[in-house]
N, C-alpha and C positions, 0 to 999 in steps of 0.2 A: 655179205657186201651190200651196202646201201645203194639203192637205185634212185636216181633223180626222177622227179615227177613233173610233167608238163600238164597244164590244165588250160582248156579253152572253154570259157563260160559265155553263153549267149543270154543277154538280158533284154527282153522285149517289154518296154514300158507301155502301159496304157496311155493313150494320148493325153488324157487330162492330168496325168501324173508325171509326164515326161521330165519337167524341170526338177521336180522333187527327187525323182529317181537319179537323175544325173548328179545332183548335189550329194546325194547319199553315196553314190559310187565314188565320187571324188574324195569324200571324207574317208571312205574305206581304203582307198589307195594310199593316202597319206599315213593312215594308221598301220596298215599292213606291211608297208615297206620296211618298217623297223622290227618286224617280228623275226625271231630266230628261224633260220632256214629259208627265208624268202629271198629268192635271187632275182625275181622279176614279178611285178604286179602292175601291168600296164593296161590302161583303159583306152578303148578305141570306139569310134562311131562308124557305123555302116553308112557310107555316103549315099547308098540307094534307099535306105530305110532310116529316116531320122529318129525313129523311136527305138532302134535296135543298137544296143551297145555290145561290145565284145571285150571281155577281160582275158588277157593272155598272161598266164602265170607260169612260173618255174620255181620249183621247190627242191631243196636239197635231198629230201627223202619223204616217204609217206608219213612218218611220224611228225614231221613239220607240218604237213597238210592237216593231219588229225588235230594237232595243237591249234592251228589256225581255225579249223571248223568249230572248235569249242571255245575259242577266245572271244573277247569282247568286240573286236572290229567286225568279225563275220556275223556274230549273233545279232548285233545291232543292225547291220545291213540287212540280214535276212528278215528281221522283224519289220523293217521299213518297207522292203520290197513286197512283202506278203499282201496280196490283193491289189497291188499297184503295177505288178509286172509278172512276167513269167521268167523262169530261170531254167536253163539247161546247162549242165556241167558235164564236160567230157574229159576223161583222164587219159594221158598218153605216157609211154615210156620211151626215152630216147634210144635210138639204135646206135650201138657203139661202132 
């Protein structure tokens, strides 16, 4: 049985790269929403920390996540974020 996967990713932009990071994240959202297995890929901003973004994701299964991680949208985003931000990715499984 396939299990859905939820991901919460925290992206902390270095202040001098904040706008570049936001634009890269926005491009990634647009590209990722059309990927197979992507059910949600929503960008949020922490109102208390203007350089902290939160991506809330929901995927059909782990295989979809793996495809995303090796696909162009994520690899381009990861390359752009490198050195400009920190990234913490947390995986969760829904409780039936």
